[in-house]
N, C-alpha and C positions, 0 to 999 in steps of 0.2 A: 732588860734594863727598864726600870720603872720611869714613867714620865708624869709630869705635873697635871693637875686638872685643867689648867689653861691650855697646855699643849694638846691635851686630849680633845678639848672643845674646839680648838682652832683647826685641827686636822680634818674635821668633817663638816666645816661650815659651808652653808649654801653659797654657791658661786655668785648668786645675785646680790646677796648681802655683802660679800667681799667687794663686788663692783660698786655697789652703792656707797659703801664706806670709803673706798678709794676716791670716788668722785666728790663725796661730801668733804673729805679732808683736803682735797685740792679744788675747792669750789671756785676759785678765781681763774681756773684754766679749763679749756675745752680740748677734748682729745678725739682723734680719729678712731675708727673701728680697728685699724691695724695696731695703733698704739695701745688700745685697751685690750686687744687680744694678747699682746706681748706682756701687759701687766698681769693678766690672768695666768699666763705660762710662768711668769716669774714667781707667782704665788702657788706654783705646783698644781695648778688646775689645768688638766689636759682637755681644753675646749677648742673646737674649730671656730673659725671666723663666723660661721653661720650660727653656732651656739651662742657666741657672745652677742651677735646681732639680735637673736631672739631674746636674750636677757635684757638687752637695752630697750627693746620694743616693749617688753612687759613693764619695765621700770618707767618708761615714758608714759605708757597708758595709765600707770598708777600715780603719775604726777611727781615722781622722784627725780626724773631726768628730763632735760630738754635737748632737742637736737636742732641744728640749723645747718643748711647747706650754703657753703661760701666757696666761690670759685670752683664749683663742681665737686667739692669734698664735703662730706657730712661730718660735723663735729658734735660731740656730746658733752654735756656738763651737768653738774648737779643743779636741780631746780630749787633755789633758795626760797624758803617760805617765811613770810613775815606776817604774823597773825594768821589769817585764814586766806591769804592770797599769795600767789606765786610772783616772784620777781624775775 
């Protein structure tokens, strides 16, 4: 059965891009590692918690994601950029 070009492109998208897009779309909300692991599984990406944590670390290093520990739990959210500075 043939599939569309967009379906073909989505099937092999880099997991870090999917994670960044999810966080940027939901920029007003911060998520725990467990929640983001569940998001990736729902997107049919078979990643371990350690894999997701590595992706988040890379995105944070690149300035795309911010993390903050609150009450012993680490949360991640999209790092909004206005001009050339992070908010």
